[in-house]
C-alpha positions, -999 to +999 in steps of 0.1 A: +000+000+000+013+035-009+013+064+014-009+084-010-036+057-006-036+063+032-039+101+029-074+114+039-085+084+058-101+090+092-083+074+122-107+058+147-099+044+181-116+010+186-117+011+225-128+047+229-150+047+198-138+082+189-122+099+159-086+110+164-079+128+132-074+124+095-042+108+082-034+137+060-029+158+092-005+133+109+032+126+108+049+093+104+078+080+124+099+060+100+129+037+106+156+054+085+176+022+081+149+000+065+121+024+057+095+008+078+067+029+094+071+027+132+042+049+143+017+076+134+020+108+153-014+125+154-014+162+165-042+173+188-048+209+198-071+231+217-074+266+205-080+293+231-076+329+220-040+341+225-031+307+239-029+272+223-020+239+237-006+212+215-004+176+223+006+146+202-007+111+202+018+084+192+002+053+178+025+023+171+021+009+136+014-026+152-018-010+168-035-006+134-061-033+132-079-025+099-074-003+070-107+003+051-117+024+022-121+056+042-108+049+077-081+032+098-091+014+130-066+014+158-065-005+191-042+010+217-042+005+255-027+039+263-014+067+242+022+079+246 
């Protein structure tokens, strides 16, 4: 599967039954030696005027359970 095929898919957490983001808005952690994807890094932010809080959710690639036509389903115990 190519990265371009993953772009735009919604990321859904199986245990919490909530949307985490869209894959086009995430970063990938890649092993530079062999090119394998290690994790998805999903930014989350709360915008308050004149102040913003940013947090990232790191999802190991092994936690992806299903890749469908329009979403990725992940199953993680705790976010890093």
